[in-house]
NUDRENTOR-332386 format. One record per residue: residue number from 1; x, y, z of N, C-alpha, C, O, CB in turn; residue in one letter; chain. Coordinates in steps of 0.02 Angstrom, whole numbers, padded with zeros to 5 digits. Each point is the difference from the previous one (the first is absolute). Glycine has a CB too. Example, Ala and Ser with C-alpha at 12.3 -4.5 7.8 and 13.67 -1.06 7.14 Angstrom:
> 1 | 00660 | -00284 | 00390 | -00045 | 00059 | 00000 | 00045 | 00060 | 00000 | 00052 | -00001 | 00033 | -00147 | -00058 | 00029 | A | A
> 2 | 00077 | 00112 | -00098 | 00042 | 00059 | 00003 | -00039 | 00055 | 00037 | 00025 | 00055 | 00008 | 00034 | -00087 | -00116 | S | A
//
This chain:
> 1 | 00041 | -00084 | -00002 | -00039 | 00089 | -00013 | 00042 | 00055 | 00026 | 00040 | -00004 | 00046 | -00163 | -00037 | -00025 | X | A
> 2 | 00109 | 00090 | -00055 | 00033 | 00069 | -00026 | -00018 | 00038 | 00063 | -00056 | 00003 | 00026 | 00040 | -00003 | -00168 | X | A
> 3 | 00072 | 00026 | 00163 | -00028 | 00059 | 00061 | 00021 | 00059 | -00012 | 00048 | 00003 | -00038 | -00045 | -00071 | 00125 | X | A
> 4 | -00026 | 00120 | -00064 | 00007 | 00065 | -00021 | 00006 | 00061 | 00058 | -00052 | 00015 | 00028 | -00012 | -00066 | -00129 | X | A
> 5 | 00114 | 00081 | 00116 | 00034 | 00022 | 00048 | -00048 | 00073 | -00019 | 00006 | 00022 | -00057 | 00134 | -00102 | 00072 | X | A
> 6 | -00191 | 00120 | 00036 | -00007 | 00059 | -00005 | 00007 | 00044 | 00059 | -00034 | 00000 | 00050 | -00024 | -00038 | -00136 | X | A
> 7 | 00110 | 00076 | 00070 | 00015 | 00042 | 00071 | -00022 | 00084 | -00022 | 00016 | 00022 | -00055 | 00106 | -00114 | 00105 | X | A
> 8 | -00156 | 00130 | -00003 | -00011 | 00068 | -00002 | 00005 | 00023 | 00069 | 00011 | -00035 | 00049 | -00079 | 00030 | -00150 | X | A
> 9 | 00057 | 00072 | 00102 | 00006 | 00038 | 00058 | -00058 | 00031 | 00019 | -00039 | 00018 | -00045 | 00144 | -00005 | 00022 | X | A
> 10 | -00119 | -00001 | 00087 | -00033 | 00059 | 00036 | -00004 | 00072 | 00010 | -00037 | 00034 | 00035 | 00047 | -00115 | -00005 | X | A
> 11 | 00045 | 00099 | -00075 | 00019 | 00063 | -00026 | -00052 | 00013 | -00069 | -00022 | 00056 | -00015 | 00159 | -00072 | 00067 | X | A
> 12 | -00147 | -00032 | -00082 | -00032 | 00015 | -00061 | -00072 | 00027 | 00008 | -00035 | -00019 | 00047 | 00108 | -00068 | -00098 | X | A
> 13 | -00090 | 00122 | 00014 | -00081 | 00044 | 00002 | -00047 | -00048 | -00028 | -00058 | 00010 | 00017 | 00099 | 00116 | -00042 | X | A
> 14 | -00031 | -00176 | -00015 | -00033 | -00050 | -00046 | 00007 | -00075 | 00022 | 00059 | -00011 | 00013 | -00036 | 00094 | -00105 | X | A
> 15 | -00048 | -00119 | 00097 | -00001 | -00074 | 00019 | 00014 | -00040 | -00055 | -00041 | -00037 | -00028 | -00036 | 00053 | 00111 | X | A
> 16 | 00152 | -00007 | -00102 | 00004 | -00008 | -00069 | 00038 | -00098 | 00012 | 00014 | -00042 | -00043 | 00009 | 00219 | -00015 | X | A
> 17 | -00018 | -00178 | 00120 | 00005 | -00083 | 00007 | -00062 | -00039 | -00021 | 00000 | -00053 | -00032 | 00075 | 00070 | 00129 | X | A
> 18 | -00126 | 00015 | -00075 | -00077 | -00029 | -00001 | -00001 | -00007 | -00079 | -00017 | -00057 | -00014 | -00052 | 00121 | 00128 | X | A
> 19 | 00079 | -00028 | -00164 | -00017 | 00020 | -00070 | 00046 | -00056 | -00027 | -00022 | -00037 | -00044 | -00007 | 00178 | 00044 | X | A
> 20 | 00093 | -00151 | 00026 | 00041 | -00033 | -00032 | -00011 | -00080 | 00013 | 00004 | -00042 | -00045 | 00070 | 00149 | 00048 | X | A
> 21 | -00089 | -00123 | 00074 | -00036 | -00070 | 00002 | -00062 | -00011 | -00046 | -00021 | -00052 | -00025 | 00060 | 00050 | 00143 | X | A
> 22 | -00059 | 00054 | -00121 | -00085 | -00044 | -00042 | 00031 | -00003 | -00078 | -00026 | -00037 | -00042 | -00109 | 00110 | 00120 | X | A
> 23 | 00186 | -00037 | -00093 | 00013 | -00016 | -00062 | 00045 | -00057 | -00016 | 00005 | -00028 | -00054 | -00028 | 00138 | 00043 | X | A
> 24 | 00051 | -00123 | 00058 | 00040 | -00067 | 00010 | -00045 | -00060 | 00005 | 00011 | -00053 | -00029 | 00078 | 00114 | 00089 | X | A
> 25 | -00141 | -00048 | -00020 | -00049 | -00058 | 00009 | -00036 | -00011 | -00069 | -00012 | -00056 | -00022 | -00009 | 00083 | 00153 | X | A
> 26 | 00003 | 00038 | -00168 | -00030 | -00020 | -00062 | 00039 | -00012 | -00064 | -00026 | -00019 | -00052 | -00058 | 00077 | 00102 | X | A
> 27 | 00142 | -00045 | -00041 | 00049 | -00041 | -00069 | 00021 | -00056 | 00017 | 00010 | -00040 | -00046 | 00039 | 00130 | 00003 | X | A
> 28 | -00035 | -00110 | 00111 | 00018 | -00077 | 00024 | -00059 | -00023 | 00054 | 00010 | 00022 | 00057 | 00133 | -00002 | -00070 | X | A
> 29 | -00181 | -00046 | 00006 | -00046 | -00028 | 00056 | 00036 | -00034 | 00034 | 00002 | 00015 | 00060 | -00095 | -00020 | -00111 | X | A
> 30 | 00134 | -00049 | 00027 | 00041 | -00046 | 00030 | 00033 | 00018 | 00055 | 00003 | -00034 | 00052 | 00005 | -00005 | -00146 | X | A
> 31 | 00026 | 00106 | 00084 | 00062 | 00009 | 00020 | -00013 | 00019 | 00078 | -00057 | -00001 | 00022 | 00108 | 00037 | -00145 | X | A
> 32 | 00004 | -00018 | 00162 | -00019 | 00006 | 00072 | 00040 | 00060 | 00022 | 00062 | 00001 | 00002 | -00086 | -00129 | 00021 | X | A
> 33 | -00019 | 00186 | -00003 | 00032 | 00057 | 00024 | 00013 | 00020 | 00076 | -00044 | -00005 | 00043 | -00001 | 00031 | -00145 | X | A
> 34 | 00102 | -00007 | 00113 | 00043 | 00020 | 00067 | -00002 | 00095 | 00006 | 00029 | 00037 | -00040 | 00072 | -00168 | 00020 | X | A
> 35 | -00133 | 00149 | 00063 | 00004 | 00053 | 00001 | 00046 | 00035 | 00052 | 00013 | -00043 | 00043 | -00113 | 00022 | -00096 | X | A
> 36 | 00128 | 00077 | 00068 | 00065 | 00023 | 00042 | 00008 | 00076 | 00003 | 00042 | 00033 | -00031 | 00021 | -00139 | -00005 | X | A
> 37 | -00116 | 00133 | 00084 | -00008 | 00075 | 00009 | 00054 | 00022 | 00043 | 00014 | -00033 | 00050 | -00138 | 00031 | -00062 | X | A
> 38 | 00155 | 00055 | -00004 | 00068 | 00043 | 00037 | -00044 | 00070 | 00005 | -00056 | 00016 | -00020 | 00191 | -00077 | -00045 | X | A
> 39 | -00086 | 00092 | 00097 | -00026 | 00079 | 00030 | 00028 | 00048 | -00088 | -00033 | 00040 | -00033 | 00074 | -00053 | 00226 | X | A
> 40 | 00013 | -00008 | -00205 | 00016 | 00048 | -00066 | 00034 | -00032 | -00050 | 00001 | -00062 | -00004 | 00009 | 00156 | 00068 | X | A
> 41 | 00028 | -00045 | -00114 | 00017 | -00033 | -00057 | 00075 | -00036 | 00011 | 00020 | -00049 | -00032 | -00097 | 00137 | -00039 | X | A
> 42 | 00112 | -00055 | 00121 | 00064 | -00038 | 00003 | 00009 | -00052 | 00064 | 00049 | -00008 | 00036 | 00000 | 00112 | -00099 | X | A
> 43 | -00112 | -00136 | 00065 | -00021 | -00065 | 00044 | -00027 | -00047 | -00068 | -00027 | -00055 | 00012 | -00018 | 00121 | 00126 | X | A
> 44 | 00052 | -00046 | -00201 | -00027 | -00050 | -00038 | 00057 | -00043 | -00035 | -00012 | -00057 | -00020 | -00091 | 00130 | 00005 | X | A
> 45 | 00163 | -00045 | 00010 | 00057 | -00057 | -00019 | -00010 | -00064 | 00051 | -00009 | -00054 | -00029 | 00103 | 00152 | -00012 | X | A
> 46 | -00091 | -00098 | 00113 | 00007 | -00041 | 00041 | -00071 | -00057 | -00014 | 00000 | -00060 | -00009 | 00081 | 00156 | 00093 | X | A
> 47 | -00135 | -00047 | -00080 | -00063 | -00042 | -00015 | 00012 | -00045 | -00057 | 00005 | -00061 | 00009 | -00080 | 00150 | 00032 | X | A
> 48 | 00080 | -00062 | -00104 | 00008 | -00038 | -00042 | 00045 | -00049 | 00003 | -00016 | -00057 | -00017 | -00023 | 00134 | -00028 | X | A
> 49 | 00110 | -00062 | 00070 | 00051 | -00060 | -00001 | -00035 | -00065 | 00047 | 00013 | -00058 | -00017 | 00105 | 00151 | 00008 | X | A
> 50 | -00159 | -00082 | 00065 | -00023 | -00046 | 00065 | -00056 | -00038 | -00068 | 00003 | -00061 | -00009 | 00005 | 00154 | 00172 | X | A
> 51 | -00052 | -00054 | -00202 | -00044 | -00036 | -00023 | 00029 | -00057 | -00062 | -00021 | -00057 | -00010 | -00059 | 00165 | 00050 | X | A
> 52 | 00135 | -00072 | -00077 | 00031 | -00069 | -00025 | 00032 | -00030 | 00026 | -00007 | -00057 | -00022 | 00005 | 00082 | -00048 | X | A
> 53 | 00052 | -00023 | 00122 | 00028 | -00057 | 00052 | -00052 | -00032 | 00034 | 00019 | -00046 | 00037 | 00081 | 00106 | -00014 | X | A
> 54 | -00179 | -00048 | -00025 | -00043 | -00055 | 00023 | -00041 | -00027 | -00050 | -00056 | -00021 | 00015 | 00055 | 00067 | 00089 | X | A
> 55 | 00030 | -00047 | -00180 | -00028 | -00027 | -00036 | -00042 | 00024 | -00071 | -00020 | -00031 | -00049 | 00037 | -00015 | 00159 | X | A
> 56 | -00018 | 00114 | -00092 | -00031 | 00020 | -00061 | 00041 | 00003 | -00046 | 00061 | 00005 | 00006 | -00133 | 00047 | 00040 | X | A
> 57 | 00032 | -00057 | -00109 | 00036 | -00013 | -00075 | 00016 | 00081 | -00023 | 00048 | 00010 | -00038 | -00127 | -00138 | -00006 | X | A
> 58 | 00044 | 00178 | 00066 | 00009 | 00061 | -00014 | -00044 | 00040 | 00037 | -00052 | -00020 | 00026 | 00091 | -00010 | -00127 | X | A
> 59 | -00012 | 00094 | 00103 | -00032 | 00050 | 00039 | -00007 | 00074 | -00033 | 00034 | 00023 | -00046 | 00011 | -00093 | 00143 | X | A
> 60 | -00103 | 00104 | -00056 | -00003 | 00049 | -00043 | -00027 | 00044 | 00073 | -00043 | -00015 | 00041 | 00018 | -00040 | -00191 | X | A
> 61 | 00084 | 00132 | 00145 | 00003 | 00053 | 00061 | -00053 | 00045 | -00028 | -00015 | -00003 | -00059 | 00147 | 00001 | 00103 | X | A
> 62 | -00162 | 00045 | 00000 | -00052 | 00038 | -00013 | 00007 | 00048 | 00054 | -00012 | -00009 | 00060 | -00061 | -00076 | -00118 | X | A
> 63 | 00097 | 00145 | 00025 | 00031 | 00057 | 00048 | -00020 | 00082 | -00021 | -00018 | 00018 | -00056 | 00127 | -00109 | 00073 | X | A
> 64 | -00103 | 00124 | 00031 | -00029 | 00068 | -00014 | 00045 | 00064 | 00011 | -00005 | 00024 | 00056 | -00099 | -00080 | -00022 | X | A
> 65 | 00140 | 00084 | -00069 | 00047 | 00066 | 00013 | -00031 | 00049 | 00006 | -00035 | 00024 | -00044 | 00111 | -00054 | -00009 | X | A
> 66 | -00068 | 00057 | 00114 | -00032 | 00067 | 00018 | 00036 | 00059 | -00053 | 00038 | -00019 | -00045 | -00058 | -00023 | 00189 | X | A
> 67 | 00007 | 00105 | -00135 | 00015 | 00054 | -00035 | 00073 | 00030 | 00001 | 00031 | 00027 | -00046 | -00149 | -00012 | 00065 | X | A
> 68 | 00138 | -00028 | 00049 | 00058 | 00052 | 00010 | 00068 | -00037 | -00030 | -00008 | -00052 | -00032 | -00051 | 00110 | 00151 | X | A
> 69 | 00134 | -00029 | -00109 | 00058 | -00023 | -00051 | 00017 | -00062 | 00051 | 00036 | -00046 | -00019 | 00021 | 00172 | -00051 | X | A
> 70 | -00085 | -00124 | 00135 | 00044 | -00052 | 00048 | -00042 | -00048 | -00015 | 00029 | -00054 | 00002 | 00024 | 00113 | 00099 | X | A
> 71 | -00130 | -00067 | -00122 | -00042 | -00063 | -00025 | 00027 | -00011 | -00050 | -00006 | -00060 | -00012 | -00093 | 00074 | 00049 | X | A
> 72 | 00140 | 00024 | -00091 | 00029 | -00022 | -00059 | 00068 | -00058 | 00006 | 00016 | -00048 | -00034 | -00064 | 00173 | -00008 | X | A
> 73 | 00071 | -00099 | 00089 | 00067 | -00038 | 00024 | -00016 | -00062 | 00035 | 00032 | -00052 | -00009 | 00028 | 00157 | 00025 | X | A
> 74 | -00109 | -00102 | 00022 | -00030 | -00064 | 00052 | -00014 | -00050 | -00069 | 00028 | -00054 | 00002 | -00105 | 00126 | 00127 | X | A
> 75 | 00042 | -00060 | -00181 | -00016 | -00032 | -00054 | 00056 | -00014 | -00043 | -00019 | -00045 | -00037 | -00084 | 00092 | 00050 | X | A
> 76 | 00164 | -00031 | -00027 | 00042 | -00015 | -00017 | 00038 | -00054 | 00021 | 00025 | -00048 | -00030 | -00045 | 00140 | 00006 | X | A
> 77 | 00019 | -00073 | 00093 | 00053 | -00056 | 00044 | -00048 | -00057 | -00015 | 00021 | -00045 | -00037 | 00044 | 00117 | 00154 | X | A
> 78 | -00125 | -00077 | -00096 | -00042 | -00048 | 00008 | 00003 | -00048 | -00076 | -00003 | -00062 | 00000 | -00072 | 00145 | 00096 | X | A
> 79 | 00081 | -00049 | -00144 | 00014 | -00028 | -00077 | 00057 | -00037 | -00019 | 00009 | -00044 | -00042 | -00061 | 00133 | 00016 | X | A
> 80 | 00090 | -00058 | 00070 | 00060 | -00033 | -00018 | 00020 | -00068 | 00047 | 00041 | -00045 | -00010 | -00005 | 00167 | -00031 | X | A
> 81 | -00084 | -00112 | 00094 | -00005 | -00067 | 00056 | -00025 | -00068 | -00056 | 00022 | -00056 | -00008 | -00073 | 00142 | 00143 | X | A
> 82 | -00008 | -00046 | -00169 | -00042 | -00049 | -00017 | 00023 | -00027 | -00062 | -00026 | -00051 | -00022 | -00063 | 00100 | 00082 | X | A
> 83 | 00167 | 00000 | -00111 | 00030 | -00048 | -00045 | 00041 | -00039 | 00020 | 00011 | -00050 | -00035 | -00026 | 00112 | -00030 | X | A
> 84 | 00061 | -00047 | 00148 | -00001 | -00058 | 00026 | -00017 | -00059 | 00010 | 00037 | -00048 | -00011 | -00023 | 00111 | 00022 | X | A
> 85 | -00077 | -00065 | 00012 | -00030 | -00053 | 00006 | -00020 | -00050 | -00045 | -00012 | -00060 | 00007 | -00004 | 00124 | 00061 | X | A
> 86 | 00013 | -00024 | -00116 | -00017 | -00046 | -00072 | 00068 | -00014 | -00012 | 00011 | -00058 | -00020 | -00119 | 00114 | -00042 | X | A
> 87 | 00160 | -00016 | 00070 | 00062 | -00051 | -00020 | 00030 | -00066 | 00047 | 00029 | -00051 | -00020 | 00003 | 00166 | -00034 | X | A
> 88 | -00045 | -00100 | 00101 | 00023 | -00034 | 00057 | -00042 | -00079 | 00004 | 00023 | -00052 | 00024 | 00003 | 00183 | 00040 | X | A
> 89 | -00090 | -00121 | -00095 | -00058 | -00058 | 00009 | -00009 | -00033 | -00073 | -00023 | -00056 | -00008 | -00049 | 00124 | 00110 | X | A
> 90 | 00095 | -00018 | -00162 | -00012 | -00020 | -00053 | -00070 | -00005 | -00027 | -00013 | -00025 | -00055 | 00110 | -00016 | 00083 | X | A
> 91 | -00140 | 00065 | 00014 | -00085 | 00015 | -00018 | -00018 | 00085 | -00001 | 00024 | 00050 | 00027 | -00061 | -00176 | 00045 | X | A
> 92 | -00015 | 00112 | -00115 | -00031 | 00051 | -00011 | -00011 | 00040 | 00047 | -00017 | -00034 | 00048 | -00017 | -00016 | -00119 | X | A
> 93 | 00033 | 00126 | 00088 | -00034 | 00039 | 00056 | -00028 | 00055 | -00052 | 00034 | 00036 | -00036 | 00049 | -00059 | 00155 | X | A
> 94 | -00151 | 00021 | -00114 | -00019 | 00060 | -00060 | -00019 | 00056 | 00060 | -00028 | -00010 | 00054 | -00034 | -00069 | -00180 | X | A
> 95 | 00080 | 00127 | 00102 | -00005 | 00055 | 00063 | -00039 | 00066 | -00040 | 00022 | 00032 | -00048 | 00109 | -00072 | 00125 | X | A
> 96 | -00186 | 00047 | -00047 | -00068 | 00038 | -00018 | 00007 | 00044 | 00052 | -00004 | -00020 | 00058 | -00078 | -00065 | -00111 | X | A
> 97 | 00097 | 00167 | 00031 | 00010 | 00049 | 00029 | -00042 | 00049 | -00027 | -00005 | 00010 | -00060 | 00108 | -00046 | 00088 | X | A
> 98 | -00138 | 00070 | 00019 | -00057 | 00052 | -00018 | 00046 | 00061 | 00041 | 00019 | -00009 | 00058 | -00160 | -00072 | -00064 | X | A
> 99 | 00159 | 00155 | -00038 | 00029 | 00034 | 00041 | -00037 | 00064 | 00004 | -00016 | 00029 | -00052 | 00119 | -00089 | 00032 | X | A
> 100 | -00115 | 00080 | 00068 | -00062 | 00066 | 00003 | -00014 | 00040 | -00022 | -00058 | 00019 | 00000 | 00062 | -00026 | 00054 | X | A
> 101 | 00060 | 00049 | -00092 | 00001 | 00047 | -00040 | -00012 | -00026 | -00077 | 00018 | 00031 | -00050 | 00055 | 00028 | 00139 | X | A
> 102 | -00097 | -00101 | -00088 | -00018 | -00032 | -00085 | -00064 | 00060 | -00024 | -00009 | 00028 | -00054 | 00030 | -00197 | 00078 | X | A
> 103 | -00061 | 00175 | 00043 | -00067 | 00032 | 00000 | -00033 | 00021 | 00061 | -00016 | -00036 | 00048 | 00006 | -00026 | -00137 | X | A
> 104 | 00000 | 00134 | 00079 | -00023 | 00047 | 00054 | -00090 | -00044 | 00017 | -00025 | -00008 | 00056 | 00112 | 00155 | -00113 | X | A
> 105 | -00111 | -00164 | 00003 | -00086 | -00018 | 00019 | 00002 | -00074 | 00036 | 00022 | -00049 | -00030 | -00084 | 00117 | -00089 | X | A
> 106 | 00038 | -00071 | 00184 | 00004 | -00069 | 00018 | -00026 | -00069 | -00035 | 00012 | -00060 | 00002 | -00013 | 00131 | 00085 | X | A
> 107 | -00041 | -00025 | -00119 | -00029 | -00076 | -00047 | 00025 | -00024 | -00048 | -00006 | -00058 | -00018 | -00077 | 00082 | 00036 | X | A
> 108 | 00127 | 00036 | -00054 | 00041 | -00032 | -00056 | 00053 | -00043 | 00030 | 00019 | -00052 | -00026 | -00038 | 00148 | -00052 | X | A
> 109 | 00048 | -00063 | 00152 | 00049 | -00048 | 00034 | -00024 | -00068 | 00008 | 00034 | -00047 | -00019 | 00009 | 00139 | 00077 | X | A
> 110 | -00104 | -00101 | -00028 | -00022 | -00074 | 00008 | -00005 | -00036 | -00065 | 00031 | -00053 | -00007 | -00094 | 00084 | 00107 | X | A
> 111 | 00026 | -00007 | -00149 | -00001 | -00016 | -00083 | 00067 | -00039 | -00022 | 00001 | -00059 | -00020 | -00071 | 00174 | -00004 | X | A
> 112 | 00135 | -00063 | 00030 | 00055 | -00020 | -00002 | 00026 | -00061 | 00022 | 00022 | -00045 | -00036 | -00024 | 00142 | 00034 | X | A
> 113 | -00005 | -00095 | 00074 | -00003 | -00064 | 00053 | -00024 | -00071 | -00037 | 00037 | -00045 | -00020 | -00073 | 00134 | 00122 | X | A
> 114 | -00021 | -00087 | -00104 | -00048 | -00045 | -00016 | 00029 | -00040 | -00076 | 00006 | -00060 | -00010 | -00110 | 00143 | 00079 | X | A
> 115 | 00117 | -00026 | -00113 | 00013 | -00037 | -00059 | 00083 | -00022 | -00004 | 00023 | -00044 | -00035 | -00130 | 00113 | -00025 | X | A
> 116 | 00141 | -00029 | 00102 | 00089 | -00034 | -00001 | -00015 | -00075 | 00042 | 00023 | -00051 | -00025 | 00068 | 00191 | 00044 | X | A
> 117 | -00122 | -00142 | 00034 | 00008 | -00042 | 00030 | -00016 | -00062 | -00035 | 00038 | -00049 | -00007 | -00047 | 00122 | 00092 | X | A
> 118 | -00074 | -00064 | -00114 | -00004 | -00066 | -00037 | 00028 | -00016 | -00063 | 00011 | -00058 | -00017 | -00099 | 00061 | 00070 | X | A
> 119 | 00099 | 00039 | -00082 | 00046 | -00011 | -00069 | 00055 | -00047 | 00014 | 00006 | -00055 | -00027 | -00025 | 00172 | -00016 | X | A
> 120 | 00069 | -00085 | 00101 | 00042 | -00026 | 00046 | -00007 | -00079 | 00004 | 00029 | -00046 | -00030 | -00036 | 00159 | 00090 | X | A
> 121 | -00040 | -00111 | -00015 | -00007 | -00054 | 00029 | -00027 | -00071 | -00065 | 00008 | -00060 | 00006 | -00035 | 00154 | 00120 | X | A
> 122 | 00000 | -00063 | -00172 | -00002 | -00049 | -00060 | 00072 | -00015 | -00028 | 00016 | -00056 | -00020 | -00133 | 00103 | -00012 | X | A
> 123 | 00161 | 00009 | 00032 | 00059 | -00031 | -00013 | 00042 | -00035 | 00023 | 00041 | -00033 | -00032 | -00057 | 00091 | -00002 | X | A
> 124 | 00008 | -00055 | 00113 | 00025 | -00043 | 00043 | -00023 | -00087 | -00023 | 00042 | -00044 | -00004 | -00048 | 00158 | 00101 | X | A
> 125 | -00067 | -00125 | -00108 | -00003 | -00047 | 00004 | 00005 | -00030 | -00065 | -00021 | -00057 | -00003 | -00027 | 00079 | 00103 | X | A
> 126 | 00075 | 00007 | -00163 | 00038 | -00027 | -00063 | 00045 | -00016 | 00021 | 00014 | -00057 | -00018 | -00043 | 00110 | -00057 | X | A
> 127 | 00079 | -00021 | 00120 | 00063 | -00004 | 00003 | 00017 | -00063 | 00050 | 00056 | -00025 | 00005 | -00046 | 00156 | -00035 | X | A
> 128 | -00064 | -00150 | 00062 | -00008 | -00046 | 00057 | 00007 | -00066 | -00039 | 00039 | -00047 | 00005 | -00119 | 00121 | 00077 | X | A
> 129 | 00017 | -00059 | -00132 | -00022 | -00066 | -00019 | 00018 | -00008 | -00061 | -00007 | -00059 | -00016 | -00077 | 00053 | 00083 | X | A
> 130 | 00108 | 00043 | -00115 | 00026 | -00024 | -00047 | 00069 | 00025 | -00027 | 00026 | -00023 | -00051 | -00140 | 00000 | 00039 | X | A
> 131 | 00138 | 00068 | 00048 | 00083 | 00017 | -00009 | 00000 | 00054 | -00049 | -00049 | 00024 | -00030 | 00100 | -00144 | 00048 | X | A
> 132 | 00014 | 00137 | -00021 | 00013 | 00081 | -00031 | -00040 | -00004 | -00067 | -00038 | 00046 | -00014 | 00172 | -00019 | 00063 | X | A
> 133 | -00128 | -00072 | -00086 | -00022 | -00009 | -00081 | -00087 | 00010 | 00009 | -00030 | 00010 | -00053 | 00144 | -00114 | 00005 | X | A
> 134 | -00146 | 00101 | 00101 | -00068 | 00006 | 00002 | -00015 | 00090 | -00006 | -00054 | 00020 | -00022 | 00040 | -00150 | 00102 | X | A
> 135 | 00052 | 00164 | -00064 | -00001 | 00070 | -00017 | 00029 | 00023 | -00071 | -00017 | 00054 | -00024 | 00026 | -00045 | 00148 | X | A
> 136 | 00036 | -00053 | -00158 | 00042 | 00020 | -00056 | -00063 | 00006 | -00059 | 00024 | 00034 | -00046 | 00106 | -00101 | 00088 | X | A
> 137 | -00186 | 00051 | -00055 | -00052 | 00025 | -00044 | -00020 | 00079 | -00006 | -00030 | 00022 | -00049 | -00006 | -00136 | 00075 | X | A
> 138 | 00060 | 00162 | 00044 | -00019 | 00063 | 00005 | 00056 | 00035 | 00011 | -00004 | 00057 | 00023 | -00098 | -00081 | 00011 | X | A
> 139 | 00161 | -00005 | -00049 | 00062 | 00048 | 00008 | -00002 | 00048 | -00064 | -00017 | -00019 | -00056 | 00094 | -00074 | 00123 | X | A
> 140 | -00058 | 00158 | -00050 | -00008 | 00041 | -00064 | -00055 | 00037 | -00003 | 00002 | 00051 | -00034 | 00052 | -00126 | -00021 | X | A
> 141 | -00107 | 00058 | 00086 | -00074 | 00031 | 00005 | -00003 | 00066 | 00035 | -00052 | 00032 | -00009 | 00005 | -00146 | 00012 | X | A
> 142 | 00086 | 00136 | 00030 | -00024 | 00058 | 00042 | -00058 | -00008 | 00049 | -00054 | 00030 | 00005 | 00094 | 00030 | -00098 | X | A
> 143 | -00010 | -00111 | 00128 | -00072 | -00011 | 00041 | 00022 | 00030 | 00075 | 00056 | -00009 | 00024 | -00106 | -00116 | -00094 | X | A
> 144 | -00009 | 00165 | 00107 | 00014 | 00031 | 00072 | -00039 | -00031 | 00032 | -00039 | -00041 | -00024 | 00069 | 00144 | 00008 | X | A
> 145 | -00025 | -00084 | 00088 | -00012 | -00018 | 00054 | -00039 | 00061 | 00036 | 00036 | 00048 | 00015 | 00063 | -00133 | -00023 | X | A
> 146 | -00167 | 00091 | 00023 | -00017 | 00068 | 00024 | -00034 | 00048 | -00036 | -00044 | 00039 | 00018 | 00130 | -00057 | 00034 | X | A
> 147 | -00053 | 00008 | -00120 | -00041 | 00057 | -00049 | -00014 | -00037 | -00061 | -00008 | -00061 | -00002 | 00067 | 00171 | 00041 | X | A
> 148 | -00061 | -00075 | -00080 | -00021 | -00026 | -00064 | 00067 | -00024 | -00042 | 00054 | 00029 | 00011 | -00165 | 00055 | -00008 | X | A
> 149 | 00107 | -00131 | -00047 | 00047 | -00030 | -00027 | 00038 | 00070 | -00037 | -00028 | 00054 | -00005 | -00038 | -00188 | -00006 | X | A
> 150 | 00134 | 00119 | -00012 | 00034 | 00049 | -00048 | 00009 | -00029 | -00088 | 00004 | 00035 | -00051 | 00069 | 00007 | 00176 | X | A
> 151 | -00074 | -00095 | -00121 | -00021 | -00040 | -00058 | 00078 | 00006 | -00018 | 00047 | 00033 | 00023 | -00192 | -00007 | -00063 | X | A
> 152 | 00139 | -00070 | -00009 | 00073 | -00001 | -00043 | 00033 | 00056 | -00053 | -00033 | 00046 | -00025 | -00004 | -00162 | 00035 | X | A
> 153 | 00101 | 00102 | -00021 | 00016 | 00048 | -00051 | 00011 | -00019 | -00065 | -00002 | 00038 | -00049 | 00041 | 00013 | 00129 | X | A
> 154 | -00028 | -00109 | -00081 | -00009 | -00016 | -00079 | -00052 | -00057 | -00014 | -00012 | -00017 | -00058 | 00135 | 00049 | 00038 | X | A
//
C-alpha cells in the first residue's frame, strides 16, 4: 500500500492539509495518509523527514509565509531544509507554500492556497504511484499551481 505524508502548519491561514488529504484520497483511494502538523514552516523539514522515515513513500509540505523580510528568510531556510530531506531520503517532498503578499484580498489568498494544495497533492500522487515519468507528458506546458497556467512557448 502506498503511504503519503502530509505536513502542515498551525501558522497557515487556510487548512491546506485537509485539501491535500482530500485530493490524495480521491486520486489514490487505496493509499494511506499520515498527517503531521507543526507550528511553522521552519518545522516542516523535520516533519517531512519523520514521515518518510516512518514509511511514507512521499510527502507534501504545506506552509504559509508572512509578509515581512524575516518571514521570507524563514521560508528560504525551510526550503533548503526540505531539499536536504529529499537528498537524504531519496524521496519526493513536494513543497507547497503560499506567500501572504501574493494577494491583498483574503478571498484571493484562499483561492490560491486551495488551488496550489490540490494541484500539488495530485502531483505527489503521480510521483509516488508512477514515478517521474508520470509527469513527462506535462513537461514544457507552463503549468502553474495557485494561478492559471502560463502555457507553452512553442
